[in-house]
C-alpha positions as CSV (number, residue, x, y, z in Angstrom):
1,M,46.4,-29.5,5.1
2,A,48.0,-30.3,8.5
3,E,48.0,-34.1,7.8
4,R,49.5,-33.6,4.3
5,A,52.3,-31.3,5.7
6,G,52.9,-33.4,8.8
7,V,52.5,-30.4,11.2
8,S,50.1,-29.6,14.0
9,A,46.6,-28.7,13.0
10,D,46.7,-26.0,15.7
11,I,49.7,-24.3,14.0
12,V,47.9,-24.3,10.6
13,R,44.7,-22.8,12.2
14,K,46.6,-20.1,14.0
15,L,48.5,-19.1,10.8
16,E,45.3,-18.9,8.9
17,Q,43.5,-16.9,11.5
18,W,46.4,-14.6,12.3
19,A,46.6,-15.9,15.9
20,R,50.2,-16.6,14.9
21,A,52.3,-14.4,12.7
22,S,55.3,-16.6,12.0
23,A,56.5,-20.2,11.9
24,R,59.8,-22.1,11.9
25,L,61.3,-22.4,8.4
26,A,61.0,-26.2,8.6
27,T,57.2,-25.8,9.2
28,L,56.9,-23.4,6.3
29,A,58.8,-25.8,4.0
30,A,56.4,-28.6,5.0
31,L,53.4,-26.4,4.3
32,A,54.9,-25.4,0.9
33,R,55.4,-29.0,-0.1
34,A,51.8,-29.8,0.8
35,L,50.6,-26.9,-1.2
36,G,52.8,-27.7,-4.2
37,A,54.4,-24.3,-3.8
38,R,57.9,-23.0,-3.2
39,T,58.8,-22.0,0.3
40,G,59.6,-18.5,-0.9
41,E,56.0,-18.0,-2.1
42,L,54.8,-18.2,1.5
43,F,56.7,-15.0,2.3
44,Q,55.4,-13.0,-0.7
45,S,52.8,-10.3,-0.3
46,P,49.4,-11.0,-2.0
47,P,47.8,-8.5,-4.4
48,G,46.8,-5.3,-2.5
49,V,49.2,-5.7,0.3
50,R,52.2,-3.3,0.4
51,Q,55.6,-4.7,1.0
52,G,56.4,-4.6,4.7
53,E,52.8,-5.1,5.9
54,R,52.1,-8.1,8.1
55,V,51.1,-11.1,5.9
56,S,50.1,-14.6,6.9
57,P,52.7,-17.1,5.7
58,Y,49.7,-19.2,4.4
59,L,48.8,-17.1,1.4
60,P,45.3,-17.1,-0.1
61,E,46.8,-16.9,-3.6
62,V,48.6,-20.2,-3.1
63,A,45.4,-21.9,-2.0
64,E,43.1,-20.4,-4.6
65,R,45.2,-20.8,-7.7
66,D,44.1,-24.4,-8.2
67,G,40.5,-23.5,-8.7
68,G,37.3,-25.4,-7.8
69,F,38.3,-29.0,-8.6
70,A,41.3,-29.2,-6.3
71,A,39.4,-27.4,-3.5
72,L,36.4,-29.8,-3.9
73,L,38.8,-32.8,-4.0
74,R,40.4,-31.7,-0.7
75,E,37.1,-31.2,0.9
76,L,35.8,-34.7,-0.1
77,L,39.0,-36.4,1.0
78,A,38.7,-34.8,4.4
79,A,35.0,-35.6,4.7
80,R,35.6,-39.2,3.8
81,G,38.6,-39.5,6.1
82,F,41.1,-40.3,3.3
83,S,44.8,-39.6,3.6
84,H,46.6,-39.2,0.3
85,R,48.2,-42.6,0.7
86,A,45.0,-44.4,1.5
87,F,43.1,-42.7,-1.3
88,A,45.9,-43.6,-3.8
89,R,45.5,-47.3,-2.8
90,S,41.8,-47.2,-3.3
91,V,41.8,-45.7,-6.8
92,P,44.6,-47.1,-7.3
93,C,47.1,-44.6,-8.5
94,N,50.3,-43.1,-7.2
95,R,50.4,-40.9,-4.1
96,S,52.3,-38.1,-5.7
97,Y,49.6,-37.9,-8.4
98,V,47.0,-37.4,-5.7
99,S,49.0,-34.6,-4.2
100,M,49.3,-32.9,-7.6
101,L,45.5,-33.1,-8.1
102,A,44.8,-31.8,-4.6
103,T,47.1,-28.8,-5.0
104,G,45.9,-27.9,-8.5
105,Q,49.1,-28.8,-10.4
106,R,47.2,-31.3,-12.6
107,L,43.8,-32.1,-13.8
108,P,42.7,-35.8,-14.1
109,S,41.8,-37.4,-17.4
110,P,38.1,-38.1,-18.0
111,G,38.6,-41.8,-17.1
112,M,40.5,-41.0,-14.0
113,V,38.1,-38.3,-12.7
114,A,35.2,-40.8,-13.1
115,R,37.1,-43.3,-10.9
116,I,37.9,-40.6,-8.3
117,D,34.3,-39.5,-8.3
118,E,33.2,-43.1,-7.7
119,V,35.7,-43.8,-4.9
120,L,34.7,-40.6,-3.1
121,D,31.0,-41.2,-3.8
122,A,30.8,-37.6,-5.1
123,G,27.7,-38.1,-7.3
124,G,29.3,-36.5,-10.3
125,Q,30.4,-33.3,-8.6
126,L,34.1,-34.0,-9.3
127,I,33.3,-34.8,-13.0
128,T,31.5,-31.6,-13.4
129,S,34.1,-29.6,-11.6
130,A,36.9,-31.1,-13.7
131,E,35.0,-30.3,-16.9
132,E,34.6,-26.7,-15.8
133,A,38.3,-26.4,-14.9
134,R,39.4,-28.1,-18.1
135,S,37.4,-25.6,-20.3
136,G,39.1,-22.6,-18.6
137,R,42.5,-24.0,-17.7
138,Q,45.6,-22.1,-18.9
139,P,48.7,-23.8,-20.2
140,V,51.3,-24.7,-17.6
141,G,54.9,-23.9,-18.7
142,N,55.5,-24.9,-22.3
143,K,52.9,-27.7,-22.2
144,N,49.2,-27.5,-22.3
145,P,47.6,-30.2,-20.0
146,N,44.5,-30.1,-22.2
147,D,46.5,-31.9,-24.9
148,L,46.9,-35.0,-22.8
149,L,43.3,-34.7,-21.4
150,N,41.9,-34.4,-24.9
151,Q,44.0,-37.3,-26.0
152,D,42.4,-39.5,-23.3
153,R,39.0,-38.2,-24.3
154,R,39.5,-38.9,-28.0
155,V,40.5,-42.5,-27.3
156,I,37.4,-43.1,-25.2
157,Q,35.2,-41.4,-27.7
158,A,36.5,-43.5,-30.5
159,L,35.9,-46.7,-28.4
160,A,32.4,-45.5,-27.6
161,V,31.5,-45.0,-31.2
162,I,32.9,-48.4,-32.3
163,G,31.3,-50.0,-29.3
164,S,27.9,-48.7,-30.3
165,D,28.1,-50.9,-33.4
166,N,29.2,-54.3,-32.0
167,L,31.3,-55.9,-29.3
168,G,33.5,-57.6,-31.8
169,S,34.8,-54.3,-33.1
170,V,35.5,-52.9,-29.7
171,A,37.3,-56.0,-28.6
172,D,39.5,-55.8,-31.7
173,S,40.1,-52.1,-31.0
174,V,41.1,-52.6,-27.4
175,G,43.4,-55.3,-28.5
176,Q,45.1,-52.9,-31.0
177,L,45.4,-50.4,-28.2
178,V,47.2,-52.9,-26.1
179,D,49.7,-53.3,-29.0
180,H,50.0,-49.5,-29.1
181,Y,50.6,-49.0,-25.4
182,E,53.0,-52.0,-25.3
183,Q,55.3,-49.9,-27.4
184,T,54.7,-46.4,-26.1
185,I,55.1,-47.4,-22.4
186,C,58.8,-48.0,-23.0
187,A,59.4,-44.5,-24.4
188,L,57.0,-42.1,-22.8
189,P,57.0,-40.8,-19.2
190,P,55.3,-43.4,-17.0
191,V,52.9,-41.0,-15.3
192,E,51.5,-39.8,-18.6
193,V,51.1,-43.4,-19.9
194,Y,49.5,-44.5,-16.6
195,D,46.8,-41.8,-16.8
196,E,45.9,-42.6,-20.4
197,L,46.0,-46.4,-19.7
198,L,43.7,-46.0,-16.7
199,S,41.1,-44.2,-18.9
200,V,41.1,-47.0,-21.4
201,R,41.2,-49.7,-18.8
202,A,38.1,-48.2,-17.0
203,Y,36.2,-48.1,-20.3
204,A,37.2,-51.6,-21.2
205,S,35.9,-52.8,-17.8
206,R,32.5,-51.3,-18.4
207,I,32.4,-53.0,-21.8
208,V,33.2,-56.4,-20.2
209,E,30.3,-55.9,-17.8
210,R,28.0,-55.0,-20.7
211,A,29.1,-58.1,-22.7
212,G,27.3,-60.6,-20.5
213,L,27.7,-64.0,-22.0
214,A,28.5,-62.7,-25.5
215,P,31.1,-64.7,-27.5
216,Q,33.5,-61.7,-27.4
217,R,33.5,-61.6,-23.6
218,K,36.7,-63.7,-23.3
219,D,38.6,-61.6,-25.8
220,L,37.6,-58.5,-23.8
221,I,38.7,-60.0,-20.5
222,V,42.0,-60.9,-22.0
223,A,42.5,-57.4,-23.5
224,T,41.5,-55.9,-20.1
225,G,44.0,-58.1,-18.4
226,W,46.8,-57.0,-20.7
227,L,45.9,-53.3,-19.9
228,S,46.2,-54.2,-16.2
229,N,49.6,-55.7,-16.8
230,L,50.7,-52.4,-18.6
231,L,49.3,-50.4,-15.7
232,A,51.3,-52.5,-13.3
233,L,54.5,-51.8,-15.3
234,A,53.8,-48.1,-15.4
235,A,53.1,-48.0,-11.6
236,C,56.3,-49.9,-11.0
237,D,58.3,-47.4,-13.1
238,I,56.7,-44.6,-11.1
239,G,57.8,-46.4,-7.9
240,E,54.2,-47.0,-6.7
241,H,54.4,-50.6,-5.7
242,A,51.1,-50.9,-3.9
243,A,49.3,-49.8,-7.1
244,A,51.5,-52.1,-9.2
245,R,50.6,-55.1,-7.1
246,V,46.9,-54.3,-7.3
247,W,47.1,-54.4,-11.1
248,C,49.2,-57.5,-11.1
249,S,46.6,-59.2,-9.0
250,D,43.9,-58.2,-11.4
251,A,45.8,-59.5,-14.4
252,E,46.5,-62.8,-12.6
253,H,42.8,-63.2,-11.7
254,R,41.7,-62.5,-15.3
255,G,44.3,-64.9,-16.7
256,Q,43.0,-67.6,-14.4
257,D,39.4,-66.8,-15.2
258,V,39.8,-67.3,-18.9
259,R,42.6,-69.9,-18.6
260,H,45.3,-67.7,-20.2
261,P,48.5,-68.6,-18.3
262,E,50.7,-66.1,-20.1
263,L,48.5,-63.2,-19.0
264,A,49.0,-64.2,-15.4
265,A,52.7,-65.0,-15.8
266,W,53.5,-61.5,-17.0
267,A,52.0,-60.2,-13.8
268,V,54.1,-62.6,-11.8
269,L,57.2,-61.3,-13.7
270,T,56.4,-57.7,-12.7
271,R,56.1,-58.8,-9.0
272,A,59.4,-60.7,-9.3
273,M,61.1,-57.6,-10.7
274,I,59.8,-55.4,-7.9
275,A,61.1,-57.9,-5.3
276,F,64.5,-58.0,-7.1
277,Y,64.9,-54.2,-7.1
278,Q,63.8,-54.1,-3.5
279,G,66.7,-56.5,-2.6
280,Q,64.4,-59.5,-1.9
281,A,66.4,-62.1,-3.8
282,Q,64.7,-65.3,-2.5
283,H,61.2,-63.9,-3.0
284,S,62.1,-62.9,-6.6
285,V,63.5,-66.4,-7.2
286,S,60.3,-68.0,-5.8
287,L,58.1,-65.8,-8.0
288,A,60.1,-66.5,-11.1
289,A,60.0,-70.2,-10.5
290,Q,56.2,-70.0,-9.9
291,G,55.7,-68.2,-13.2
292,Q,57.7,-70.8,-15.2
293,K,55.5,-73.6,-13.8
294,I,52.4,-72.1,-15.3
295,T,53.9,-71.3,-18.8
296,A,55.3,-73.5,-21.5
297,I,58.9,-73.5,-22.6
298,G,59.0,-71.8,-26.1
299,T,57.1,-68.8,-24.9
300,V,58.6,-65.3,-24.4
301,I,57.4,-65.0,-20.9
302,H,58.8,-68.4,-19.9
303,A,62.2,-67.3,-21.2
304,K,62.0,-64.0,-19.4
305,L,61.1,-65.7,-16.1
306,A,64.0,-68.1,-16.5
307,A,66.4,-65.1,-17.0
308,Q,64.8,-63.3,-14.0
309,E,65.4,-66.4,-11.8
310,M,69.0,-66.4,-13.0
311,R,69.7,-62.9,-11.8
312,A,67.8,-63.3,-8.6
313,V,69.8,-66.4,-7.7
314,A,72.9,-64.4,-8.5
315,M,71.7,-61.6,-6.2
316,A,71.5,-64.2,-3.4
317,G,75.2,-65.0,-4.0
318,D,74.7,-68.5,-5.3
319,A,77.1,-68.7,-8.2
320,A,76.6,-72.5,-8.8
321,N,72.9,-72.2,-9.2
322,M,73.2,-69.0,-11.2
323,A,75.4,-71.0,-13.7
324,R,72.7,-73.7,-13.9
325,A,69.9,-71.1,-14.3
326,R,71.9,-69.5,-17.1
327,I,72.1,-72.7,-19.0
328,Y,68.3,-73.2,-18.6
329,A,67.6,-69.6,-19.7
330,A,69.7,-70.2,-22.8
331,K,67.7,-73.3,-23.5
332,A,64.4,-71.5,-23.1
333,I,65.5,-68.8,-25.5
334,A,66.7,-71.4,-28.1
335,R,63.2,-72.9,-28.0
336,L,61.6,-69.5,-29.0
337,P,60.0,-69.5,-32.5
338,S,61.6,-67.3,-35.1
339,G,60.1,-63.9,-35.8
340,G,59.0,-63.3,-32.2
341,K,58.6,-59.9,-30.5
342,T,61.9,-58.1,-29.8
343,T,60.4,-54.7,-28.9
344,G,57.8,-53.5,-26.5
345,A,56.8,-54.4,-22.9
346,F,55.9,-58.0,-23.7
347,S,59.0,-58.9,-25.7
348,I,62.5,-60.3,-25.1
349,K,65.6,-58.5,-26.3
350,L,67.9,-61.1,-27.8
351,G,71.7,-60.9,-27.8
352,E,74.6,-63.3,-27.5
353,D,73.7,-64.0,-23.9
354,P,70.4,-64.5,-22.1
355,P,68.9,-61.3,-20.8
356,Y,70.3,-60.2,-17.4
357,T,73.5,-62.3,-17.9
358,A,75.6,-59.2,-17.2
359,T,73.7,-58.4,-14.1
360,S,74.1,-62.0,-12.9
361,L,77.8,-61.9,-13.4
362,L,78.0,-58.6,-11.5
363,F,76.2,-60.0,-8.5
364,V,78.5,-63.0,-8.2
365,G,81.6,-60.8,-8.4
366,N,82.8,-61.5,-12.0
367,F,83.2,-57.8,-12.7
368,N,85.4,-58.0,-15.9
369,D,83.1,-60.6,-17.4
370,A,80.1,-58.4,-16.5
371,V,81.8,-55.5,-18.3
372,S,82.2,-57.5,-21.5
373,A,78.7,-58.9,-21.4
374,T,77.2,-55.5,-20.9
375,E,79.2,-54.0,-23.7
376,R,77.9,-56.8,-26.0
377,V,74.3,-55.9,-24.9
378,I,74.8,-52.2,-25.7
379,Q,76.3,-53.0,-29.1
380,T,73.6,-55.5,-30.2
381,V,70.4,-54.4,-28.4
382,Y,70.9,-50.7,-27.8
383,Q,72.4,-49.5,-31.1
384,P,72.1,-45.6,-31.3
385,R,69.0,-45.7,-33.5
386,K,67.2,-48.0,-31.1
387,R,67.9,-46.2,-27.8
388,N,64.9,-44.0,-28.0
389,E,62.6,-47.0,-28.2
390,D,63.5,-48.0,-24.6
391,P,65.5,-45.2,-22.9
392,S,65.0,-46.7,-19.5
393,G,66.4,-50.1,-20.6
394,Y,69.4,-48.4,-22.1
395,A,70.0,-46.4,-18.9
396,R,69.8,-49.5,-16.8
397,S,72.4,-51.2,-19.1
398,L,74.7,-48.3,-18.7
399,L,74.4,-48.4,-14.9
400,I,75.1,-52.2,-14.9
401,L,78.2,-51.4,-17.0
402,A,79.1,-48.6,-14.5
403,L,78.7,-50.9,-11.5
404,A,80.8,-53.6,-13.2
405,Q,83.5,-51.1,-14.1
406,A,83.5,-49.8,-10.5
407,G,83.9,-53.3,-9.3
408,A,86.8,-53.8,-11.7
409,G,88.5,-50.6,-10.4
410,Q,87.8,-48.6,-13.6
411,L,86.8,-45.3,-11.9
412,D,86.8,-42.9,-14.9
413,E,84.8,-45.3,-17.1
414,A,82.3,-46.0,-14.3
415,V,81.6,-42.3,-13.7
416,A,81.2,-41.6,-17.4
417,A,78.7,-44.5,-17.8
418,G,76.8,-43.2,-14.8
419,H,76.6,-39.7,-16.2
420,A,75.4,-41.1,-19.5
421,A,72.7,-43.1,-17.8
422,L,71.4,-40.1,-15.8
423,A,71.3,-38.1,-19.1
424,C,68.8,-40.6,-20.6
425,S,65.1,-39.6,-20.9
426,R,62.3,-41.3,-19.1
427,P,63.7,-41.8,-15.6
428,A,62.1,-44.8,-13.9
429,W,62.3,-46.4,-10.4
430,P,64.5,-49.3,-11.3
431,T,66.9,-46.9,-13.0
432,I,67.1,-44.8,-9.9
433,V,67.7,-47.8,-7.7
434,L,70.8,-48.8,-9.8
435,A,72.0,-45.1,-9.9
436,G,71.7,-45.0,-6.1
437,K,73.8,-48.2,-5.8
438,L,76.4,-46.8,-8.1
439,D,76.5,-43.6,-6.0
440,Q,77.0,-45.6,-2.8
441,I,79.8,-47.7,-4.2
442,L,81.6,-44.8,-5.7
443,S,81.4,-42.8,-2.5
444,Q,82.6,-45.8,-0.4
445,N,85.6,-46.6,-2.6
446,W,86.7,-43.2,-3.9
447,A,85.3,-40.7,-1.4
448,G,86.4,-37.1,-1.8
449,S,87.4,-37.2,-5.5
450,R,86.0,-34.5,-7.8
451,E,84.5,-37.0,-10.2
452,I,82.6,-38.8,-7.4
453,T,81.3,-35.5,-6.1
454,E,80.0,-34.5,-9.5
455,Y,78.2,-37.8,-10.0
456,H,76.8,-37.6,-6.5
457,D,75.4,-34.1,-7.2
458,R,73.9,-35.1,-10.5
459,Y,72.3,-38.2,-8.9
460,L,70.7,-36.1,-6.1
461,A,69.5,-33.6,-8.7
462,A,67.8,-36.5,-10.6
463,T,66.3,-38.2,-7.5
464,G,66.1,-35.8,-4.6
465,Q,67.4,-38.4,-2.1
466,P,69.6,-41.4,-1.9
467,R,68.0,-44.7,-2.8
468,G,69.0,-48.2,-3.9
469,H,71.2,-49.1,-0.9
470,H,69.4,-52.4,-0.4
471,L,71.0,-53.9,-3.5
472,Q,74.0,-55.8,-2.1
473,L,77.0,-56.4,-4.4
474,P,80.2,-58.2,-3.6
475,A,83.2,-56.2,-2.6
476,R,85.6,-54.9,-5.2
477,T,88.7,-57.0,-5.6
478,E,92.0,-56.1,-7.2
479,D,92.0,-59.2,-9.5
480,S,88.4,-59.1,-10.5
């Protein structure tokens, strides 16, 4: 508890044992965050205690409401010497998810609990405890967590039944699941998709081990690699970059093992995108170039990597090389066969310009051209009926439009586009980075206006803290 809250273990011990009757508000707030509770709950009286009697700020009801699984998980984490961060890296999963498990706010899916039990060497204790908690768990808010847990379980059960017949059938089924998740990952909350994907990925890995030298082994390895790529994307959207890089590495290794360059290249693209949104322009350029070397022109991933190199070069402020990269990206898109994928995680959205053209124009200071290019993207790629297919992509386009409008001095339009972006469903880490950059630019150029204050408040409500300041854009000019 003390480690999670970042407070002295002696303070926690004294509060628990009544050797200390109060604590500073900042300390109580830290303890509340570690417990997944509101600070006010630590001042409430537990059942059987009259108002006004002395009550420890660390309430038993807060600690006990999570049941046996969370308590056992906390005990095992402490016994094995794991911090939440270190344990999240070992699973891998995101750190906030571990915190929710340890405080009883969530139960893990069957696949996830099996992995957690394995990492903690719990001998099945956590699996049993999760099953017991699942059978008696009450709905939280308006959503029953059992719905998602049962969905995970049903997918695994279906694979197990099919797998008992022959490996060919299960290989086909996992491949079809990849197609399914490739679409749903763009529309559903990334944490939910991550949990379900992890269950399927864990099962697929066991099937690969069972396959031995069977002819279907290669197909299973490829499907497992695609699942790792999807997990990397979900982790990236959550903002858990360590986990994303682990899954990228797995996908790259599987692509190399079965000589499937596209499988490895999609993982390289995810790493290039992470570097881009972290403001590491040259590293993103290098990764995008690396991915193009191992893929053939005429493939979707080669065209996406060419477009990624273009916007990373633009972020570096190199307008001349950006123009050359734009020409090559257009050439790579022109070589794509007709009828290719235009929706889903492993697709390319085609418009009048190569993907990321508007972003590239924005980074080299061509604000008015960037406004026009983004408006074309929204009109062609994100028509109203298509926006729910990829709400995060639509939100990012709105934010690129808002940044370009801000650069061109169009305050009202920029604020309106920013509000529209934050109203989109499925918030993701790249979206928050762009929203943070817009907040910074608006505050710098138009500090004190009511419109800016309203956007700032909405941004903070969506994120909790300022982010995205590492993205460096050129200064606004009067004639841009």
